[in-house]
C-alpha positions as CSV (number, residue, x, y, z in Angstrom):
1,M,101.9,118.6,116.8
2,A,101.2,117.7,120.4
3,N,101.8,114.1,121.5
4,M,98.9,113.1,123.7
5,S,100.2,109.6,124.5
6,P,99.4,108.8,128.1
7,K,102.8,107.1,128.6
8,K,106.4,108.3,128.4
9,N,108.7,107.1,125.7
10,P,110.3,104.1,127.4
11,M,114.0,104.4,128.2
12,P,116.2,101.8,126.4
13,H,118.2,99.6,128.8
14,Q,120.8,96.9,128.8
15,D,119.2,93.5,129.2
16,P,119.1,92.6,132.9
17,Q,120.9,89.3,132.5
18,V,123.7,91.1,130.6
19,R,124.1,94.2,132.8
20,A,124.1,92.2,136.0
21,A,127.6,91.0,135.0
22,N,129.1,94.4,133.9
23,F,129.5,97.9,135.2
24,N,128.4,99.6,132.0
25,E,125.6,102.2,132.1
26,V,122.2,100.5,132.5
27,A,120.1,103.2,130.8
28,L,121.1,103.8,127.2
29,G,119.4,107.1,126.6
30,Y,116.9,108.4,124.1
31,T,117.5,108.6,120.4
32,R,116.9,112.0,118.7
33,E,113.5,110.8,117.5
34,Q,112.5,109.5,121.0
35,A,113.5,112.8,122.6
36,M,111.6,115.0,120.2
37,D,108.5,112.7,120.5
38,E,108.7,112.9,124.3
39,A,109.2,116.7,124.2
40,A,105.9,116.9,122.2
41,R,104.0,115.6,125.2
42,C,104.6,118.8,127.1
43,L,101.5,121.0,127.3
44,H,103.4,124.2,128.1
45,C,101.1,125.1,131.0
46,K,100.7,128.8,131.7
47,N,102.0,128.6,135.3
48,H,104.9,126.1,134.7
49,P,104.2,123.9,137.8
50,C,107.2,121.7,136.9
51,V,109.6,124.6,137.6
52,S,108.3,124.9,141.2
53,G,109.4,121.3,141.8
54,C,113.0,122.0,140.7
55,P,115.4,123.0,143.4
56,V,117.6,125.0,140.9
57,Q,114.6,126.4,139.0
58,I,115.5,125.2,135.5
59,R,113.2,126.8,132.9
60,I,111.8,123.3,132.0
61,P,109.1,124.2,129.4
62,D,111.5,126.4,127.6
63,F,114.2,123.8,127.2
64,I,111.6,121.1,126.3
65,A,110.2,123.4,123.5
66,K,113.7,123.6,122.0
67,V,114.0,119.8,122.1
68,A,110.7,119.5,120.3
69,E,112.1,121.9,117.6
70,G,115.3,119.8,117.3
71,D,117.4,122.7,118.6
72,F,119.3,120.7,121.2
73,E,122.2,123.2,121.7
74,A,119.7,125.9,122.6
75,A,118.0,123.5,125.0
76,Y,121.3,122.8,126.7
77,Q,122.1,126.5,127.1
78,I,118.7,127.0,128.8
79,I,119.5,124.2,131.3
80,A,123.1,125.3,131.8
81,A,122.0,128.8,132.8
82,D,120.6,127.3,136.1
83,S,122.4,123.9,136.4
84,A,126.1,123.3,136.6
85,L,125.7,119.5,136.2
86,P,122.9,118.7,133.6
87,A,124.3,115.3,132.5
88,V,124.6,114.3,136.1
89,C,121.1,115.5,137.2
90,G,119.5,113.9,134.1
91,R,120.7,110.5,135.5
92,V,120.6,110.6,139.3
93,C,118.0,113.2,140.4
94,P,114.7,111.9,141.7
95,Q,112.6,113.7,139.1
96,E,109.6,111.6,140.0
97,T,109.3,113.4,143.4
98,Q,110.4,116.8,142.2
99,C,109.7,118.4,138.8
100,E,107.8,115.5,137.3
101,S,105.6,115.2,140.3
102,K,104.2,118.7,139.5
103,C,103.7,117.9,135.8
104,V,100.0,118.3,134.7
105,R,100.3,115.4,132.4
106,G,100.9,113.2,135.5
107,I,97.4,113.9,136.9
108,K,95.7,111.4,134.6
109,A,98.7,109.8,132.8
110,E,102.4,109.6,133.1
111,S,104.3,112.8,133.5
112,V,106.6,114.2,130.8
113,G,110.0,112.5,131.0
114,I,111.8,115.6,132.1
115,G,114.9,113.9,133.5
116,R,115.3,111.7,130.4
117,L,115.1,114.8,128.2
118,E,117.7,116.6,130.4
119,R,120.0,113.7,130.0
120,F,119.5,113.6,126.3
121,V,120.2,117.3,125.9
122,A,123.4,117.2,128.0
123,D,124.7,114.1,126.3
124,W,124.1,115.7,122.9
125,H,125.9,118.8,123.9
126,N,128.9,116.8,125.3
127,A,129.1,114.8,122.1
128,N,128.8,117.7,119.7
129,A,130.0,120.9,121.3
130,T,133.6,121.9,120.5
131,E,134.0,125.3,122.1
132,K,135.4,125.6,125.6
133,A,134.1,127.9,128.2
134,V,136.0,131.2,128.4
135,P,136.9,132.6,131.9
136,P,135.2,136.0,132.6
137,A,137.2,139.0,133.6
138,A,138.5,138.7,137.2
139,N,136.8,140.8,139.8
140,G,139.7,140.6,142.3
141,H,138.0,138.5,145.0
142,K,139.1,135.0,146.2
143,V,136.8,132.3,147.4
144,A,137.6,128.8,148.8
145,V,135.2,125.9,148.3
146,I,135.6,122.8,150.6
147,G,134.5,119.7,148.8
148,S,134.0,118.9,145.1
149,G,130.7,117.2,145.3
150,P,127.5,118.6,143.7
151,A,127.1,121.5,146.3
152,G,130.8,122.5,145.9
153,L,131.0,122.3,142.2
154,T,127.7,124.2,141.7
155,C,128.9,127.0,144.1
156,A,132.3,127.1,142.4
157,G,130.8,127.3,138.9
158,D,128.3,130.1,139.8
159,L,131.1,132.2,141.4
160,A,133.6,131.6,138.6
161,R,131.1,132.8,136.0
162,K,131.0,136.1,138.0
163,G,134.8,136.5,137.9
164,Y,135.8,135.2,141.3
165,A,139.1,133.4,141.7
166,V,137.8,130.1,143.1
167,T,139.8,127.2,144.5
168,V,138.2,123.9,145.4
169,F,139.8,121.8,148.1
170,E,139.0,118.0,147.7
171,A,140.1,115.4,150.3
172,L,140.3,112.5,147.9
173,H,142.6,112.2,144.9
174,L,139.9,112.8,142.3
175,A,137.3,115.6,142.1
176,G,133.6,114.9,142.1
177,G,132.8,113.9,145.7
178,V,129.9,111.5,146.0
179,L,129.4,111.6,142.3
180,V,132.7,109.6,141.9
181,Y,133.0,107.7,145.2
182,G,129.3,107.0,145.9
183,I,127.4,106.5,142.7
184,P,128.3,103.4,140.7
185,E,129.5,103.6,137.1
186,F,126.4,101.8,135.8
187,R,124.3,104.7,137.0
188,L,126.7,107.5,136.4
189,P,129.7,107.0,134.2
190,K,132.7,108.7,135.7
191,S,133.7,110.2,132.3
192,I,130.6,112.3,132.5
193,V,131.5,113.7,135.9
194,Q,135.1,114.4,134.7
195,K,133.6,116.3,131.7
196,E,131.6,118.5,134.1
197,V,134.7,119.1,136.3
198,D,136.8,119.9,133.2
199,G,134.2,122.5,132.2
200,L,134.6,124.2,135.5
201,K,138.4,124.2,135.1
202,D,137.9,125.9,131.7
203,L,136.1,128.7,133.6
204,G,139.2,129.1,135.7
205,V,138.3,127.1,138.8
206,K,141.4,125.6,140.5
207,I,141.0,122.2,142.1
208,E,143.4,121.0,144.7
209,T,143.1,117.3,145.6
210,N,144.4,115.3,148.5
211,M,143.6,118.3,150.7
212,V,141.8,117.2,153.9
213,V,140.6,120.5,155.3
214,G,141.0,120.4,159.1
215,R,144.2,118.4,158.7
216,S,146.1,119.6,155.6
217,I,144.9,123.1,156.2
218,T,142.2,124.7,158.3
219,I,139.5,127.2,157.3
220,D,141.0,129.7,159.7
221,E,144.3,129.4,157.9
222,L,142.6,129.8,154.5
223,M,141.0,133.0,155.6
224,E,143.8,134.5,157.7
225,E,146.8,133.4,155.7
226,G,145.6,132.3,152.3
227,G,143.8,135.5,151.4
228,F,140.4,133.9,150.8
229,E,137.6,136.4,151.6
230,A,134.8,133.8,151.8
231,V,134.6,130.0,152.2
232,F,131.8,127.6,151.2
233,I,131.7,124.3,153.0
234,G,130.3,121.5,150.8
235,S,132.1,118.6,152.5
236,G,129.1,116.3,152.4
237,A,128.2,113.6,154.9
238,G,130.7,110.8,154.8
239,L,130.5,109.4,158.3
240,P,128.7,106.1,158.2
241,M,126.1,104.9,160.6
242,F,126.0,101.4,162.1
243,M,123.4,99.4,164.0
244,H,125.6,98.8,167.1
245,I,124.7,95.1,167.2
246,P,127.0,92.2,168.1
247,G,129.4,91.2,165.4
248,E,129.7,94.5,163.4
249,N,133.4,94.4,163.9
250,L,133.9,91.1,162.2
251,K,135.9,90.6,159.0
252,G,133.4,90.9,156.1
253,V,131.3,93.7,157.5
254,Y,131.5,97.0,155.5
255,S,129.8,100.3,155.7
256,A,128.2,101.0,152.3
257,N,130.3,104.2,152.2
258,E,133.6,102.2,152.4
259,F,132.3,99.5,150.1
260,L,131.2,101.8,147.3
261,T,134.3,104.1,147.6
262,R,136.5,101.0,147.2
263,I,134.6,99.9,144.2
264,N,133.8,103.2,142.4
265,L,136.9,105.2,143.2
266,M,139.6,102.7,143.9
267,K,138.4,99.9,141.5
268,A,139.1,97.5,144.3
269,Y,137.6,94.5,142.4
270,R,140.4,94.6,139.9
271,E,143.3,92.2,140.3
272,G,146.3,93.9,141.8
273,S,144.3,96.8,143.4
274,D,146.0,98.7,146.1
275,T,142.8,98.7,148.1
276,P,141.4,95.2,147.5
277,I,138.0,94.0,148.5
278,M,137.0,90.5,149.5
279,D,136.2,88.2,146.5
280,L,132.4,88.0,146.3
281,K,132.1,85.5,143.5
282,G,129.8,82.8,144.7
283,K,129.4,84.4,148.1
284,K,126.2,85.5,149.9
285,V,125.9,89.2,150.7
286,A,123.3,90.9,152.9
287,V,122.8,94.6,152.4
288,V,121.0,96.2,155.3
289,G,118.9,99.3,154.4
290,G,116.4,100.4,151.8
291,G,117.7,103.6,150.2
292,N,119.4,104.4,147.0
293,V,122.8,103.7,148.6
294,A,121.6,100.2,149.6
295,M,120.5,99.6,146.0
296,D,123.9,100.7,144.7
297,A,125.8,98.4,147.2
298,A,123.5,95.5,146.3
299,R,123.8,95.9,142.6
300,C,127.6,96.3,142.8
301,S,127.8,93.1,144.8
302,K,125.7,91.3,142.2
303,R,128.1,92.4,139.5
304,L,130.9,91.0,141.5
305,G,129.2,87.6,141.4
306,A,127.4,87.5,144.7
307,D,124.0,86.1,145.7
308,V,122.5,89.3,147.2
309,H,119.7,89.9,149.7
310,I,118.5,93.4,150.8
311,I,117.4,93.4,154.4
312,Y,114.9,96.1,155.2
313,R,112.9,96.5,158.4
314,R,109.8,98.1,156.8
315,S,107.6,96.8,153.9
316,E,108.4,97.3,150.3
317,A,105.9,100.2,150.1
318,E,108.1,102.2,152.5
319,L,111.4,101.7,150.7
320,P,113.0,105.2,150.4
321,A,114.9,104.2,147.2
322,R,113.8,105.4,143.8
323,A,111.2,103.0,142.3
324,E,113.4,102.7,139.2
325,E,116.4,101.6,141.3
326,V,114.2,99.0,143.1
327,E,112.9,97.7,139.8
328,H,116.3,97.4,138.3
329,A,117.6,95.6,141.3
330,K,114.8,93.0,141.1
331,E,115.3,92.6,137.4
332,E,119.0,91.8,138.1
333,G,118.0,89.0,140.6
334,I,118.5,90.7,143.9
335,V,116.2,89.3,146.6
336,F,114.3,91.7,148.9
337,K,113.8,90.5,152.5
338,T,111.4,93.1,153.9
339,L,109.9,93.4,157.3
340,T,113.1,92.0,158.6
341,N,115.8,93.4,160.9
342,P,119.2,92.1,161.9
343,T,120.0,91.6,165.6
344,A,123.5,90.2,165.3
345,V,126.2,89.5,162.7
346,L,127.4,85.9,163.3
347,G,131.1,85.0,163.1
348,Y,133.1,81.8,163.5
349,N,136.3,81.6,165.4
350,N,137.4,78.0,165.0
351,P,140.3,77.8,162.5
352,D,139.5,74.1,162.0
353,D,136.1,74.8,160.5
354,K,136.2,74.1,156.7
355,R,133.7,76.8,155.9
356,D,136.0,79.5,156.9
357,P,139.6,78.9,158.1
358,K,140.1,82.6,159.1
359,N,139.2,83.7,162.5
360,G,136.6,86.4,163.1
361,S,134.9,86.2,159.7
362,V,131.2,86.6,158.9
363,I,129.2,83.4,158.5
364,G,125.7,84.7,158.9
365,I,123.2,87.1,160.4
366,R,120.5,86.7,163.1
367,C,117.3,88.5,162.3
368,V,113.8,89.1,163.6
369,E,110.6,89.6,161.6
370,M,108.9,92.9,161.9
371,E,105.3,94.3,161.6
372,L,104.2,97.8,161.0
373,G,102.6,99.9,163.7
374,E,101.5,103.5,163.9
375,P,103.3,106.2,161.8
376,D,106.5,107.7,163.4
377,A,107.9,111.3,163.0
378,S,108.9,110.6,159.4
379,G,105.3,109.7,158.5
380,R,106.1,106.1,157.8
381,R,104.6,103.3,159.9
382,R,106.9,102.3,162.8
383,P,108.4,98.8,162.5
384,I,107.7,96.6,165.6
385,V,109.4,93.4,166.5
386,K,107.3,90.3,166.0
387,E,107.9,88.3,169.2
388,G,109.4,84.8,168.8
389,S,110.3,85.4,165.2
390,D,114.1,85.0,165.4
391,F,115.9,83.2,162.5
392,E,119.3,83.0,161.0
393,M,120.6,83.4,157.4
394,E,124.0,82.2,156.1
395,M,126.0,85.1,154.8
396,D,129.7,85.7,153.9
397,C,129.5,89.6,153.8
398,V,127.3,92.2,155.4
399,I,127.1,95.8,154.1
400,M,125.5,98.4,156.4
401,A,123.6,101.0,154.3
402,L,122.0,102.9,157.1
403,G,122.8,106.5,156.2
404,T,125.6,108.9,156.9
405,S,126.2,112.1,158.9
406,P,128.7,115.0,158.5
407,N,132.3,114.3,159.6
408,P,133.0,116.5,162.8
409,L,136.6,117.3,161.6
410,I,135.8,120.8,160.1
411,K,133.7,121.8,163.1
412,S,136.5,120.8,165.5
413,T,139.1,122.8,163.7
414,T,137.2,125.9,162.8
415,R,136.5,128.7,165.3
416,G,132.9,129.9,165.8
417,L,131.2,127.2,163.7
418,E,127.9,126.0,165.3
419,I,126.4,122.6,164.5
420,N,123.1,120.9,165.4
421,R,122.6,117.7,167.4
422,K,123.0,115.6,164.3
423,G,126.3,117.1,163.4
424,G,125.0,119.3,160.6
425,I,126.4,122.9,160.2
426,I,123.8,125.5,161.2
427,V,123.1,128.0,158.5
428,N,120.5,130.7,157.7
429,E,118.3,130.7,154.6
430,E,121.2,132.2,152.6
431,G,123.6,129.4,153.7
432,L,125.6,131.7,156.1
433,T,127.0,129.9,159.1
434,S,127.6,131.4,162.5
435,R,131.0,132.6,161.3
436,E,131.2,135.7,159.1
437,G,132.2,135.0,155.5
438,V,131.8,131.2,155.9
439,Y,128.9,129.6,154.1
440,A,127.8,125.9,153.9
441,G,125.3,123.8,152.1
442,G,124.4,120.3,150.9
443,D,124.8,117.2,153.0
444,A,127.2,119.0,155.4
445,V,124.1,120.9,156.6
446,T,121.2,118.5,156.0
447,G,122.8,115.1,156.3
448,A,122.6,112.7,153.4
449,A,120.1,114.0,150.8
450,T,119.9,114.3,147.0
451,V,122.3,115.7,144.4
452,I,119.9,118.3,143.2
453,L,119.1,119.6,146.7
454,A,122.9,120.0,147.3
455,M,123.2,121.8,144.0
456,G,120.3,124.2,145.1
457,A,122.2,124.9,148.3
458,G,125.4,125.6,146.4
459,K,123.5,128.1,144.1
460,T,121.9,129.8,147.1
461,A,125.3,130.2,148.9
462,A,127.0,131.4,145.7
463,K,124.4,134.2,145.3
464,A,124.9,135.2,149.0
465,I,128.7,135.2,148.8
466,D,128.5,137.4,145.7
467,E,126.3,139.9,147.5
468,Y,128.5,139.7,150.6
469,L,131.8,140.4,148.8
470,S,130.2,143.0,146.5
471,R,129.7,145.1,149.7
472,K,133.3,144.8,150.8
């Protein structure tokens, strides 16, 4: 029987006061009963508008129908036919601006909780399935994948299922890309990422870590000496951006990329860590930026005992972060200082000062107040400095979460690879670069974007690579 409730089944969460002091997952997931009740809210529209909002074209009404019947394994198989990372996507994809934004139920009420149902189904499968994937018959072709983030893993999985011998080259010591170094444990447990990676290994995908392509080996060498007939570049966008204001080189200033990598991948907050991070307990931290990465950096800082302020130059209405992440950050006690922009990081260089005996350390930031003018090229109202509004805030640490761009290393070591003015690799609609047999997708092409868009690019490239090698 259809469930005509105007609201989604709420997602159970850890209490904000409890979770702000631990790195355990915040959202606890639906129960069996909640999932089936939420699935009953789907109207099974004739034209399936939700599917049009999914970058990997999951057959959403079909899997939801199976959830409503209680056949969770069948639901998982429907999702897995199009998505290599369902447990990941169910947690971190912005469904509210994609599939759920197209949901007919959302016109007059809340949309169906598609992401929550995807997470439930994937978690149920991971907890109950016992059979491992079986590698298909080999087709005799070799493909190299650069980077083990969502684009690379998706491309590798799709090709492996078609019988290709796929090797993934990862620069870090652990596979998963941004899923392991960028997204905190409390949003995406690393055991879930490892489960997805292990599933690809069961399909026959080889993963070589500590391989910095462009240094350890080049794409030219992979193709000319390694016997790889095609290459997919999914190396992401790991080069951090800064404001280029005075004081950014002071001790205590981090890029969000470095800060999150140290915490998520290196566990730098643990005693005896090989890559320690400054002790934030009782310290004041400013996170500059308003995207999901800024929320992640701020919420990690909070869990390390800091008093955290998010500094954002536009108003709260323009925050690019997911509404859910902003809400969670506020619940955890993080302060939002909007319509504010830093103009300098302040340091103290007198070793006799009792506040900080170490030279060159952060003691604050100088800011100006902003007001919103006319919309800029992004469609958001342009922030304008309010004259005479300078003020200072005491801070012990500043984290710059201003976005990232692709690292130029691969371009500089690969013949015939064209890039755009922002450093992204230029590709056609199939993901083909200016070099024959070399494809690219995800953040290496677009700059920092979402997990699901990177996955969509990986799928597109895998299809094109298959067609290309089938002609050889």
